[in-house]
C-alpha positions as CSV (number, residue, x, y, z in Angstrom):
1,M,88.7,-65.0,-61.3
2,T,87.2,-63.9,-58.0
3,A,84.0,-63.5,-57.6
4,P,82.3,-59.6,-56.3
5,T,81.3,-59.1,-52.8
6,A,78.8,-56.9,-51.6
7,K,79.8,-54.5,-48.8
8,V,76.8,-53.9,-46.8
9,Q,76.2,-50.4,-44.3
10,T,73.8,-49.7,-41.7
11,I,72.1,-46.4,-42.6
12,K,70.3,-44.7,-39.5
13,P,67.1,-43.4,-40.3
14,G,66.6,-39.5,-40.3
15,F,63.9,-37.9,-38.3
16,L,61.3,-37.9,-41.0
17,G,62.1,-41.5,-41.2
18,T,61.6,-42.1,-37.6
19,L,58.4,-40.5,-37.5
20,A,57.3,-42.6,-40.7
21,G,58.2,-45.8,-39.0
22,S,56.6,-45.1,-35.8
23,Y,52.7,-44.1,-35.4
24,M,53.5,-43.3,-31.9
25,W,55.7,-40.2,-32.7
26,L,52.3,-38.8,-34.1
27,L,50.5,-39.6,-31.7
28,T,52.8,-38.1,-29.2
29,L,52.7,-35.0,-31.5
30,V,49.0,-34.9,-31.5
31,C,49.0,-35.0,-27.3
32,L,51.5,-32.3,-27.4
33,I,49.5,-30.0,-29.3
34,A,46.0,-30.7,-27.7
35,A,48.0,-29.9,-24.3
36,V,49.2,-26.8,-25.4
37,G,45.7,-25.8,-26.8
38,L,43.8,-26.5,-23.6
39,V,46.4,-24.4,-21.5
40,W,45.8,-21.5,-24.0
41,W,42.0,-21.6,-23.7
42,S,42.1,-22.2,-20.1
43,M,44.0,-19.0,-19.5
44,P,41.9,-16.0,-18.6
45,E,41.1,-13.5,-21.2
46,E,42.7,-9.9,-20.2
47,G,40.6,-7.2,-19.4
48,V,41.2,-3.5,-19.3
49,H,42.9,-1.8,-16.3
50,I,41.4,1.4,-14.8
51,E,42.5,3.3,-12.0
52,I,40.2,5.1,-9.5
53,H,41.4,8.1,-7.1
54,F,39.5,7.7,-3.8
55,P,39.4,10.3,-0.9
56,D,39.6,7.0,1.3
57,G,40.0,3.5,1.2
58,H,36.9,2.3,3.5
59,G,38.8,-1.3,4.1
60,L,39.4,-1.9,0.7
61,R,41.8,-4.9,0.1
62,V,43.3,-6.6,-3.2
63,E,41.2,-9.2,-4.5
64,D,37.8,-7.3,-3.4
65,T,35.7,-7.0,-6.7
66,L,33.7,-4.2,-8.5
67,R,29.9,-5.0,-9.1
68,Y,27.6,-3.6,-11.1
69,R,23.9,-4.8,-10.9
70,G,25.1,-7.7,-8.1
71,I,27.5,-9.5,-10.5
72,D,31.2,-9.1,-10.3
73,V,32.5,-7.2,-13.1
74,G,35.9,-6.7,-11.8
75,T,39.1,-7.6,-9.3
76,V,41.0,-5.3,-7.4
77,E,44.3,-5.5,-8.1
78,T,46.3,-2.6,-6.1
79,V,45.3,-0.3,-3.1
80,E,48.2,2.2,-2.6
81,L,48.1,5.2,-0.3
82,K,49.3,8.1,-2.5
83,D,52.6,10.0,-1.5
84,D,50.8,13.0,0.1
85,L,49.2,10.5,2.6
86,E,45.8,12.4,1.7
87,S,44.1,9.7,-0.8
88,V,44.5,6.4,-2.0
89,D,44.9,5.0,-5.7
90,V,42.8,1.3,-6.7
91,T,43.6,-0.6,-9.8
92,V,41.0,-2.7,-10.9
93,A,41.0,-5.3,-13.8
94,L,37.7,-5.3,-15.6
95,K,36.3,-8.6,-17.1
96,P,36.1,-8.6,-21.0
97,F,32.6,-8.2,-21.0
98,A,32.7,-5.1,-18.8
99,E,35.2,-2.9,-20.7
100,P,31.8,-0.6,-21.6
101,L,32.2,0.5,-17.9
102,A,35.5,2.2,-18.6
103,R,33.7,4.9,-20.4
104,D,33.9,9.1,-19.4
105,G,31.3,9.4,-17.2
106,S,31.2,6.4,-15.2
107,Q,31.2,7.3,-11.4
108,F,32.8,5.0,-9.0
109,W,32.5,4.4,-5.1
110,I,33.3,2.5,-2.3
111,V,30.1,0.2,-0.7
112,R,30.5,0.3,3.0
113,P,27.5,0.3,5.8
114,E,25.8,3.9,6.1
115,L,23.1,4.8,9.0
116,N,20.9,7.4,8.7
117,L,17.1,8.5,9.5
118,G,16.2,7.5,5.8
119,G,17.7,3.9,6.1
120,I,20.7,1.6,5.8
121,S,22.7,1.2,2.9
122,G,25.6,-1.5,2.0
123,L,24.5,-3.6,5.1
124,E,26.2,-6.7,3.3
125,T,29.4,-5.2,3.8
126,A,29.4,-5.1,7.7
127,V,30.1,-8.6,8.1
128,G,31.6,-9.5,4.3
129,H,34.5,-7.9,2.0
130,K,33.9,-4.1,0.9
131,Y,33.2,-3.7,-3.1
132,I,33.3,-0.9,-5.3
133,G,30.0,0.0,-7.2
134,V,29.2,2.1,-10.3
135,L,27.2,3.9,-11.9
136,P,27.9,3.9,-15.9
137,G,28.5,6.6,-18.1
138,N,26.9,6.9,-21.5
139,V,28.0,3.6,-23.9
140,D,28.8,6.3,-26.7
141,A,31.2,8.2,-24.5
142,P,35.0,8.2,-25.3
143,G,36.9,5.4,-23.4
144,K,38.8,6.4,-20.5
145,V,41.4,4.4,-17.8
146,R,41.7,7.4,-14.8
147,F,38.8,8.2,-12.6
148,A,38.0,10.1,-9.6
149,G,36.1,8.2,-7.3
150,M,32.9,9.2,-5.2
151,A,33.0,9.7,-1.2
152,R,29.9,8.2,-1.3
153,M,27.3,6.4,-3.0
154,P,25.3,8.9,-5.5
155,P,21.6,9.6,-5.1
156,D,20.9,8.5,-8.6
157,A,23.2,5.3,-8.5
158,T,20.0,3.4,-9.4
159,N,19.8,4.9,-12.5
160,S,16.0,5.2,-12.2
161,P,14.1,6.2,-15.3
162,G,12.6,9.5,-15.1
163,I,13.1,13.1,-15.5
164,E,15.6,15.8,-14.2
165,I,14.3,19.3,-13.6
166,I,16.1,22.3,-11.4
167,L,15.0,24.3,-8.5
168,Q,16.4,27.7,-8.1
169,G,15.8,29.4,-4.8
170,E,17.5,32.3,-3.0
171,H,18.8,29.9,-0.3
172,R,19.5,26.3,0.1
173,L,16.6,25.8,2.1
174,G,18.3,22.6,3.9
175,L,18.2,20.9,0.8
176,N,21.2,17.9,0.5
177,S,22.3,15.8,-2.4
178,G,19.9,12.4,-1.5
179,S,17.0,14.9,-0.2
180,P,13.3,13.0,-0.9
181,V,11.2,14.9,-2.9
182,S,7.4,14.2,-2.3
183,H,3.8,14.9,-3.4
184,R,1.0,14.5,-0.6
185,G,3.9,12.5,1.4
186,V,4.9,10.5,-1.4
187,I,8.4,10.1,-2.1
188,I,8.0,10.6,-6.2
189,G,11.8,11.8,-6.7
190,R,15.2,12.8,-5.2
191,V,17.5,15.6,-5.2
192,L,20.6,14.8,-7.2
193,A,23.0,17.8,-6.2
194,V,23.1,21.0,-4.4
195,E,25.3,23.8,-5.9
196,L,25.5,27.7,-6.0
197,A,24.5,29.2,-9.6
198,E,27.3,30.3,-11.8
199,N,26.3,34.3,-11.0
200,G,26.2,33.2,-7.1
201,Q,22.9,34.8,-6.3
202,T,21.1,31.6,-6.4
203,V,21.2,28.1,-5.3
204,D,20.3,25.7,-7.9
205,S,19.0,22.3,-7.1
206,R,19.2,19.6,-9.4
207,L,17.1,16.6,-9.1
208,R,15.2,13.6,-10.6
209,I,11.2,12.9,-10.5
210,F,11.1,9.1,-11.1
211,D,8.8,7.4,-13.3
212,P,5.8,6.9,-13.2
213,Y,5.6,10.1,-11.1
214,T,6.7,12.1,-13.9
215,H,3.2,13.1,-14.8
216,L,2.1,14.8,-11.8
217,V,4.9,17.8,-12.7
218,T,4.0,20.2,-15.1
219,S,4.6,23.8,-15.7
220,K,1.7,24.9,-13.8
221,S,3.7,22.8,-10.5
222,K,4.8,24.7,-7.5
223,F,7.6,23.4,-5.4
224,W,8.9,24.4,-1.6
225,S,10.9,23.6,1.1
226,N,10.0,20.6,3.3
227,S,11.2,20.2,6.8
228,G,9.2,17.2,7.7
229,I,7.5,19.3,11.0
230,D,4.3,21.0,10.6
231,F,3.2,23.0,13.6
232,D,0.0,24.3,14.6
233,L,-0.6,26.3,17.6
234,R,-4.2,26.9,18.6
235,W,-5.5,28.8,21.6
236,G,-7.2,25.9,24.0
237,S,-5.4,23.0,22.5
238,G,-2.0,23.9,22.8
239,L,1.0,23.0,20.2
240,Q,0.6,20.2,18.1
241,F,3.1,19.0,15.5
242,D,3.2,16.5,12.6
243,I,6.3,14.8,11.6
244,E,6.2,13.9,7.9
245,S,9.4,11.1,7.9
246,F,12.3,11.0,9.8
247,E,14.3,11.4,6.7
248,T,12.5,14.6,5.4
249,V,14.2,16.0,9.5
250,A,17.8,14.8,9.0
251,S,18.4,15.9,5.2
252,G,15.8,18.2,4.4
253,G,13.1,17.7,1.7
254,V,11.3,19.2,-1.3
255,A,7.7,19.2,-1.6
256,M,5.3,19.9,-4.8
257,L,1.8,20.3,-6.0
258,T,0.4,21.1,-9.1
259,I,-2.3,23.7,-8.8
260,E,-4.1,24.3,-12.2
261,N,-5.0,22.1,-15.6
262,G,-3.8,22.5,-18.8
263,G,-0.2,22.8,-17.5
264,Q,2.4,21.6,-20.5
265,P,4.6,18.5,-19.4
266,V,8.1,19.4,-18.2
267,R,11.0,19.2,-20.3
268,P,15.0,17.7,-19.3
269,G,16.4,20.5,-17.3
270,Q,13.4,23.0,-17.0
271,L,13.6,25.5,-14.4
272,F,11.2,26.4,-11.6
273,S,11.3,28.5,-8.5
274,I,11.5,26.8,-5.3
275,V,10.2,28.8,-2.1
276,S,10.7,28.2,1.7
277,T,6.9,28.1,2.6
278,P,4.0,27.1,0.5
279,E,1.1,29.2,-0.4
280,S,-2.2,28.6,1.7
281,E,-4.4,28.6,-1.1
282,W,-2.0,26.4,-3.5
283,F,-3.8,23.2,-1.1
284,E,-7.2,24.5,-2.3
285,Q,-6.5,24.8,-6.2
286,A,-4.9,21.4,-6.2
287,K,-7.9,19.8,-5.2
288,K,-9.4,20.9,-8.6
289,V,-6.3,19.6,-10.5
290,D,-6.8,16.2,-12.2
291,V,-3.1,15.3,-11.9
292,A,-3.5,11.6,-13.2
293,K,-4.1,13.1,-16.6
294,A,-2.0,16.3,-16.6
295,G,1.1,15.1,-18.1
296,L,-1.1,13.1,-20.7
297,L,-3.0,16.5,-22.2
298,R,-0.8,18.1,-25.3
299,A,-0.4,18.3,-28.9
300,A,-3.9,18.9,-29.6
301,V,-4.6,22.2,-32.1
302,A,-8.0,23.8,-32.9
303,V,-8.7,24.1,-36.3
304,Q,-11.1,27.1,-37.9
305,V,-12.6,25.8,-41.4
306,Q,-14.4,28.7,-42.8
307,W,-15.9,29.8,-46.6
308,K,-18.6,31.2,-48.5
309,Q,-21.1,29.8,-50.6
310,K,-24.4,30.8,-52.4
311,G,-27.6,31.8,-50.1
312,R,-30.7,30.1,-50.8
313,F,-32.4,33.3,-52.5
314,F,-30.2,35.7,-53.1
315,G,-26.5,36.8,-52.2
316,T,-23.7,34.5,-50.2
317,A,-23.8,32.8,-47.1
318,E,-21.0,32.9,-43.9
319,K,-20.1,29.1,-43.2
320,S,-17.7,27.8,-40.7
321,A,-16.8,24.6,-39.0
322,A,-14.3,23.3,-36.5
323,C,-12.3,20.2,-36.0
324,V,-9.0,19.0,-33.8
325,A,-5.5,18.7,-35.3
326,T,-2.6,16.7,-33.4
327,H,1.0,18.2,-33.8
328,V,3.7,15.8,-34.5
329,T,7.4,15.8,-35.3
330,G,10.0,13.2,-36.7
331,S,12.7,13.2,-39.1
332,N,11.1,15.7,-41.7
333,G,10.1,18.3,-39.3
334,H,6.5,19.5,-37.9
335,A,3.5,18.5,-39.1
336,L,-0.6,18.1,-38.4
337,R,-2.4,15.3,-38.6
338,L,-5.8,16.3,-38.9
339,P,-9.2,14.6,-40.8
340,N,-9.5,14.8,-44.5
341,D,-13.1,15.3,-44.7
342,A,-13.1,18.4,-42.2
343,V,-10.4,20.3,-44.7
344,T,-11.9,19.2,-47.8
345,K,-13.6,22.3,-49.7
346,P,-17.4,21.4,-49.7
347,E,-19.2,21.5,-53.6
348,Q,-21.0,24.3,-52.8
349,A,-18.0,26.5,-51.4
350,I,-17.4,29.6,-53.7
351,D,-14.1,29.5,-55.5
352,G,-11.4,31.2,-53.3
353,S,-13.5,31.7,-50.5
354,F,-12.2,28.2,-48.7
355,K,-9.9,28.8,-45.8
356,V,-8.8,26.6,-43.0
357,S,-6.5,28.2,-40.0
358,L,-5.3,27.7,-36.5
359,V,-7.5,29.3,-33.9
360,A,-4.6,29.9,-31.7
361,D,-3.2,32.9,-34.0
362,G,-4.8,32.7,-37.3
363,T,-2.2,31.0,-39.1
364,E,-3.7,29.8,-42.4
365,L,-2.7,26.2,-43.5
366,D,-2.0,25.8,-47.0
367,L,-3.3,22.3,-47.9
368,S,-1.9,22.1,-51.5
369,K,0.6,20.1,-49.0
370,L,-1.8,17.8,-47.2
371,V,-0.7,14.4,-47.9
372,T,-3.7,11.6,-48.1
373,T,-3.8,7.9,-48.0
374,E,-6.7,5.9,-49.9
375,G,-8.6,4.5,-47.3
376,K,-7.2,6.4,-44.4
377,R,-9.1,9.2,-42.8
378,I,-6.5,11.2,-41.2
379,G,-4.1,13.2,-43.6
380,T,-0.7,14.7,-42.4
381,L,0.1,18.7,-43.3
382,P,3.6,19.2,-43.4
383,L,4.3,22.7,-41.8
384,P,7.3,25.2,-42.8
385,A,10.1,25.3,-40.7
386,G,10.3,26.4,-37.7
387,R,6.5,26.7,-37.1
388,S,5.7,24.7,-33.9
389,P,2.0,25.0,-33.0
390,T,2.4,23.2,-29.7
391,K,5.4,23.1,-26.9
392,A,5.2,19.4,-26.5
393,P,4.4,17.5,-30.4
394,F,4.3,13.9,-30.4
395,T,7.3,11.8,-31.6
396,K,7.7,8.8,-33.2
397,Q,8.7,7.0,-30.5
398,E,5.6,8.4,-28.4
399,I,3.3,6.8,-31.2
400,R,1.9,3.0,-31.4
401,R,-1.0,0.9,-33.0
402,P,-2.7,-0.6,-30.0
403,D,-3.7,-4.6,-30.2
404,Q,-6.7,-4.0,-28.3
405,A,-8.8,-1.7,-26.7
406,E,-7.6,0.2,-23.5
407,E,-8.5,3.0,-21.1
408,C,-7.9,6.2,-23.3
409,L,-8.5,10.3,-23.6
410,A,-9.5,12.2,-26.3
411,V,-7.7,15.5,-25.9
412,R,-8.7,19.1,-27.4
413,Y,-7.7,22.7,-26.8
414,E,-10.3,25.7,-26.0
415,G,-9.2,29.3,-25.9
416,D,-6.7,31.3,-28.1
417,G,-3.2,31.3,-27.9
418,A,-1.5,30.8,-24.5
419,A,-4.6,31.8,-22.6
420,G,-6.4,28.8,-23.7
421,T,-6.2,25.1,-21.6
422,F,-6.2,21.3,-22.7
423,L,-9.7,19.3,-22.1
424,H,-10.2,15.9,-22.2
425,L,-13.0,12.8,-22.6
426,P,-12.0,9.7,-20.6
427,L,-13.0,6.8,-22.8
428,T,-12.7,3.6,-21.1
429,A,-12.1,0.0,-22.7
430,N,-15.9,-1.2,-22.4
431,Q,-16.8,2.1,-24.3
432,I,-14.9,0.4,-27.2
433,D,-15.9,-2.1,-29.3
434,E,-13.6,-4.9,-31.5
435,N,-14.0,-2.3,-34.4
436,W,-13.0,0.6,-32.3
437,Q,-16.6,2.0,-32.3
438,L,-17.6,4.2,-29.3
439,R,-20.8,3.3,-27.7
440,D,-22.9,5.6,-26.3
441,F,-21.0,9.1,-27.3
442,D,-23.2,12.0,-27.5
443,G,-20.2,14.6,-28.1
444,D,-20.1,17.5,-30.8
445,R,-18.3,16.9,-34.0
446,D,-16.8,20.2,-34.4
447,V,-15.6,20.1,-30.6
448,W,-14.2,16.4,-31.2
449,H,-13.5,15.5,-34.9
450,G,-10.0,14.3,-35.3
451,A,-8.7,14.9,-31.5
452,P,-6.1,12.8,-30.7
453,V,-6.5,9.9,-28.4
454,V,-4.0,9.5,-25.8
455,A,-3.3,5.6,-23.9
456,K,-3.5,6.7,-20.1
457,A,-1.1,3.9,-19.4
458,D,1.8,5.2,-21.1
459,G,0.6,8.7,-23.1
460,S,1.3,7.5,-26.5
461,L,-0.8,8.7,-29.4
462,I,-2.8,5.8,-30.3
463,G,-5.5,7.1,-32.7
464,F,-7.6,10.2,-33.5
465,L,-11.2,10.6,-32.7
466,I,-13.6,10.4,-35.9
467,V,-17.2,11.6,-35.2
468,E,-19.9,11.2,-37.7
469,E,-23.4,12.8,-37.5
470,R,-24.9,9.8,-35.3
471,S,-21.3,7.5,-34.1
472,A,-18.1,8.1,-33.4
473,K,-14.8,5.7,-33.8
474,I,-11.3,5.7,-33.2
475,E,-9.2,6.0,-35.8
476,L,-6.0,4.1,-35.3
477,V,-2.3,5.7,-36.0
478,D,-1.0,3.8,-39.7
């Protein structure tokens, strides 16, 4: 009997078997994945590409930069002459974090050295690379990738905070984009644009008044063209002249003065007239104006309180009092903030005789809608829709509660309707103690009770003046 024999056959392991049999393959695979990941993460993230159409290239080159607030936010990829040989197209790759610049309303220009009598700009590009400057549009504006570049930097490229107004005149009066706006020789703004009005009969100059000078301009302000040169020809002394600044000689300028107290704060886009020469009395009138306070005097409303009560011996007696209300506005519409005690019916008042009204036009207030808070001296009275007793009420953003005593003003309104004027009572920080009580106050209750208290620093409403028989304090805003 033959013994059985085994047939041995070598079997080659498969791919998975090979990996399982050696940990070196696993280590190699891990290294490969890590290398691919490093390459991926080291690749720059792609941003938005925009195209800017410039009238001239001014030596701009590929790999020059787009800058905003002193940092590089994009790179020039192409600079090409248009087929008509009249302009240049520039393609810029924005960095991912700079994508909000690709919005409708953004303005682009090529920064280059510019010399004029007002100074030198773009000097760093004289020996270095040119670059593109940008003034961003509104972040809420729709996205955009094609733009018309500007020939030079716009006057408002610094995006300085302030307020824009419009001057309207019969002629251009030598004004240009970038012309300075001055108050007593100090530049407080710039002309942004000069263009013919739609009706073709006047010239409109759009200008910006910078912070912190906006309070200098009120509804009582006057504007005139300022060439920068004043001539004075007198017998015996010959011809004398004064050059205000080389800049106004070169590009024209606007001068302004506020000639009356009681003017209303200006609104964006408010229209003023501009004349070629100022009237001589403006300068004398301006000396009587407290321009440092002009923009702070607002929103105070004079209130009249009347009632009847039985006389001491017989008949009835007419009684009256007064207070000051503050005009505020918010999401719920217009309202008055006024002292609760001043508009509370006296116990002696005959039923139906108690009445509270506005001094300006006699409008009677519906006190049934007065909202009061326990422990608070000031209540809130909503006004009917469309009712606005002053032109410049305090908004929610203009009301703040101060942490400590500061320089401020109590404001009231005197007179009937538009013929009246705002008056103020200065209150120093040293005059206010730690409880917001006033030291050495001797004002009349009927004149100042409830008056809005406005901070000198920023014009915010910070409280209300509460006047007692022998004392007064500031009730802070809630």
